Structures are given as structure tokens and as C-alpha cells.
SEPAFI-309800 format. One record per residue (C-alpha): residue number from 1; residue in one letter; x, y, z. Coordinates in steps of 0.25 Angstrom, whole numbers, padded with zeros to 4 digits. Example, Ala and Ser with C-alpha at 12.3 -4.5 7.8 and 13.67 -1.06 7.14 Angstrom:
% SEPAFI-309800
<site><num>1</num><residu>A</residu><east>0049</east><north>-0018</north><up>0031</up></site>
<site><num>2</num><residu>S</residu><east>0055</east><north>-0004</north><up>0029</up></site>
//
This chain:
% SEPAFI-309800
<site><num>1</num><residu>M</residu><east>0000</east><north>0000</north><up>0000</up></site>
<site><num>2</num><residu>T</residu><east>0005</east><north>0014</north><up>-0003</up></site>
<site><num>3</num><residu>T</residu><east>0008</east><north>0022</north><up>0009</up></site>
<site><num>4</num><residu>Q</residu><east>-0002</east><north>0034</north><up>0012</up></site>
<site><num>5</num><residu>V</residu><east>0001</east><north>0046</north><up>0021</up></site>
<site><num>6</num><residu>R</residu><east>-0008</east><north>0056</north><up>0026</up></site>
<site><num>7</num><residu>A</residu><east>-0001</east><north>0070</north><up>0029</up></site>
<site><num>8</num><residu>S</residu><east>-0004</east><north>0084</north><up>0032</up></site>
<site><num>9</num><residu>H</residu><east>0004</east><north>0096</north><up>0029</up></site>
<site><num>10</num><residu>I</residu><east>0006</east><north>0110</north><up>0031</up></site>
<site><num>11</num><residu>L</residu><east>0012</east><north>0118</north><up>0019</up></site>
<site><num>12</num><residu>V</residu><east>0019</east><north>0131</north><up>0021</up></site>
<site><num>13</num><residu>K</residu><east>0028</east><north>0140</north><up>0013</up></site>
<site><num>14</num><residu>T</residu><east>0041</east><north>0139</north><up>0021</up></site>
<site><num>15</num><residu>E</residu><east>0050</east><north>0129</north><up>0028</up></site>
<site><num>16</num><residu>E</residu><east>0050</east><north>0139</north><up>0040</up></site>
<site><num>17</num><residu>E</residu><east>0035</east><north>0139</north><up>0041</up></site>
<site><num>18</num><residu>A</residu><east>0034</east><north>0124</north><up>0040</up></site>
<site><num>19</num><residu>L</residu><east>0045</east><north>0122</north><up>0051</up></site>
<site><num>20</num><residu>K</residu><east>0038</east><north>0132</north><up>0060</up></site>
<site><num>21</num><residu>L</residu><east>0024</east><north>0125</north><up>0058</up></site>
<site><num>22</num><residu>K</residu><east>0031</east><north>0112</north><up>0061</up></site>
<site><num>23</num><residu>K</residu><east>0036</east><north>0117</north><up>0074</up></site>
<site><num>24</num><residu>E</residu><east>0022</east><north>0122</north><up>0078</up></site>
<site><num>25</num><residu>I</residu><east>0016</east><north>0109</north><up>0075</up></site>
<site><num>26</num><residu>E</residu><east>0026</east><north>0101</north><up>0083</up></site>
<site><num>27</num><residu>N</residu><east>0023</east><north>0110</north><up>0094</up></site>
<site><num>28</num><residu>G</residu><east>0008</east><north>0106</north><up>0094</up></site>
<site><num>29</num><residu>K</residu><east>0001</east><north>0114</north><up>0083</up></site>
<site><num>30</num><residu>S</residu><east>-0008</east><north>0106</north><up>0075</up></site>
<site><num>31</num><residu>F</residu><east>-0003</east><north>0102</north><up>0061</up></site>
<site><num>32</num><residu>A</residu><east>-0017</east><north>0103</north><up>0055</up></site>
<site><num>33</num><residu>Q</residu><east>-0020</east><north>0116</north><up>0061</up></site>
<site><num>34</num><residu>T</residu><east>-0007</east><north>0122</north><up>0056</up></site>
<site><num>35</num><residu>A</residu><east>-0010</east><north>0117</north><up>0042</up></site>
<site><num>36</num><residu>K</residu><east>-0023</east><north>0124</north><up>0042</up></site>
<site><num>37</num><residu>E</residu><east>-0017</east><north>0137</north><up>0046</up></site>
<site><num>38</num><residu>V</residu><east>-0004</east><north>0137</north><up>0037</up></site>
<site><num>39</num><residu>S</residu><east>-0003</east><north>0127</north><up>0027</up></site>
<site><num>40</num><residu>L</residu><east>-0003</east><north>0132</north><up>0012</up></site>
<site><num>41</num><residu>C</residu><east>-0009</east><north>0119</north><up>0007</up></site>
<site><num>42</num><residu>P</residu><east>-0024</east><north>0117</north><up>0006</up></site>
<site><num>43</num><residu>S</residu><east>-0023</east><north>0105</north><up>0015</up></site>
<site><num>44</num><residu>G</residu><east>-0020</east><north>0114</north><up>0026</up></site>
<site><num>45</num><residu>Q</residu><east>-0035</east><north>0116</north><up>0028</up></site>
<site><num>46</num><residu>N</residu><east>-0036</east><north>0101</north><up>0031</up></site>
<site><num>47</num><residu>G</residu><east>-0025</east><north>0102</north><up>0041</up></site>
<site><num>48</num><residu>G</residu><east>-0015</east><north>0099</north><up>0030</up></site>
<site><num>49</num><residu>D</residu><east>-0020</east><north>0085</north><up>0028</up></site>
<site><num>50</num><residu>L</residu><east>-0016</east><north>0079</north><up>0015</up></site>
<site><num>51</num><residu>G</residu><east>-0023</east><north>0066</north><up>0017</up></site>
<site><num>52</num><residu>Y</residu><east>-0017</east><north>0053</north><up>0013</up></site>
<site><num>53</num><residu>F</residu><east>-0008</east><north>0052</north><up>0001</up></site>
<site><num>54</num><residu>T</residu><east>0003</east><north>0042</north><up>-0005</up></site>
<site><num>55</num><residu>K</residu><east>0017</east><north>0045</north><up>-0011</up></site>
<site><num>56</num><residu>G</residu><east>0016</east><north>0052</north><up>-0024</up></site>
<site><num>57</num><residu>Q</residu><east>0005</east><north>0062</north><up>-0020</up></site>
<site><num>58</num><residu>M</residu><east>0013</east><north>0073</north><up>-0014</up></site>
<site><num>59</num><residu>V</residu><east>0025</east><north>0081</north><up>-0018</up></site>
<site><num>60</num><residu>K</residu><east>0038</east><north>0073</north><up>-0015</up></site>
<site><num>61</num><residu>P</residu><east>0044</east><north>0081</north><up>-0004</up></site>
<site><num>62</num><residu>F</residu><east>0031</east><north>0080</north><up>0004</up></site>
<site><num>63</num><residu>E</residu><east>0029</east><north>0065</north><up>0001</up></site>
<site><num>64</num><residu>D</residu><east>0043</east><north>0062</north><up>0005</up></site>
<site><num>65</num><residu>A</residu><east>0041</east><north>0069</north><up>0018</up></site>
<site><num>66</num><residu>V</residu><east>0027</east><north>0063</north><up>0021</up></site>
<site><num>67</num><residu>F</residu><east>0030</east><north>0049</north><up>0018</up></site>
<site><num>68</num><residu>S</residu><east>0043</east><north>0049</north><up>0027</up></site>
<site><num>69</num><residu>M</residu><east>0035</east><north>0054</north><up>0039</up></site>
<site><num>70</num><residu>K</residu><east>0029</east><north>0047</north><up>0051</up></site>
<site><num>71</num><residu>T</residu><east>0014</east><north>0049</north><up>0054</up></site>
<site><num>72</num><residu>G</residu><east>0012</east><north>0061</north><up>0063</up></site>
<site><num>73</num><residu>E</residu><east>0025</east><north>0067</north><up>0059</up></site>
<site><num>74</num><residu>I</residu><east>0027</east><north>0081</north><up>0054</up></site>
<site><num>75</num><residu>S</residu><east>0037</east><north>0084</north><up>0043</up></site>
<site><num>76</num><residu>N</residu><east>0048</east><north>0095</north><up>0042</up></site>
<site><num>77</num><residu>P</residu><east>0044</east><north>0105</north><up>0031</up></site>
<site><num>78</num><residu>V</residu><east>0044</east><north>0098</north><up>0018</up></site>
<site><num>79</num><residu>Q</residu><east>0046</east><north>0107</north><up>0006</up></site>
<site><num>80</num><residu>T</residu><east>0038</east><north>0105</north><up>-0007</up></site>
<site><num>81</num><residu>Q</residu><east>0035</east><north>0114</north><up>-0019</up></site>
<site><num>82</num><residu>F</residu><east>0023</east><north>0119</north><up>-0011</up></site>
<site><num>83</num><residu>G</residu><east>0030</east><north>0124</north><up>0002</up></site>
<site><num>84</num><residu>Y</residu><east>0034</east><north>0117</north><up>0015</up></site>
<site><num>85</num><residu>H</residu><east>0025</east><north>0106</north><up>0021</up></site>
<site><num>86</num><residu>L</residu><east>0024</east><north>0101</north><up>0035</up></site>
<site><num>87</num><residu>I</residu><east>0019</east><north>0087</north><up>0034</up></site>
<site><num>88</num><residu>Q</residu><east>0012</east><north>0079</north><up>0045</up></site>
<site><num>89</num><residu>L</residu><east>0010</east><north>0064</north><up>0041</up></site>
<site><num>90</num><residu>T</residu><east>-0003</east><north>0060</north><up>0047</up></site>
<site><num>91</num><residu>D</residu><east>-0005</east><north>0045</north><up>0042</up></site>
<site><num>92</num><residu>K</residu><east>0003</east><north>0035</north><up>0034</up></site>
<site><num>93</num><residu>K</residu><east>-0004</east><north>0022</north><up>0028</up></site>
<site><num>94</num><residu>D</residu><east>0005</east><north>0011</north><up>0022</up></site>
//
């Protein structure tokens, strides 16, 4: 069976902003609430939830990061052509 992951993300313009937000989330701020407040991606309105996806559906840097994460983990900033993402892996199905 193909591995499926479910992830949420927050998209911002700069690495500095992503690092600041990661620190706030690690100190107890809600990932979903932060996504609603600041994410540049339309998924922000859903708390950043991207639903389930498999390899080949996301841009490579994002995909490489998310498929190497553990459930519940929040990534360091990941740069793509869209900006900088903080990614939270919420589920993985093998």
C-alpha cells in the first residue's frame, strides 16, 4: 500500500517569520490558530489542514520534509517557490 500522510502547514514570506512562529507554537500557541491568523495559503482558513496525500502530489522540498517526519512533529522552515512552510505531520498511514 502507498504511504499516505496528513499534514497541516503555515505559509509565510520569510524564514525569520517562520522561525518566530515555530517558537511561539513550541511555547504553546495553537498551530491551527496560527495558520488561521497568518498563513498565506487558502488552507489557513482550515487551520492549515491539507488532508491526506501521497508522494508526487506536493512540491519536492515540501514532500521530502513531510515524508521524513514523525506524527505530531513540526518541521523547521521549508523553502519552496511559494515561500516558507512550517509543516505539522498529523497522521501517517502505511
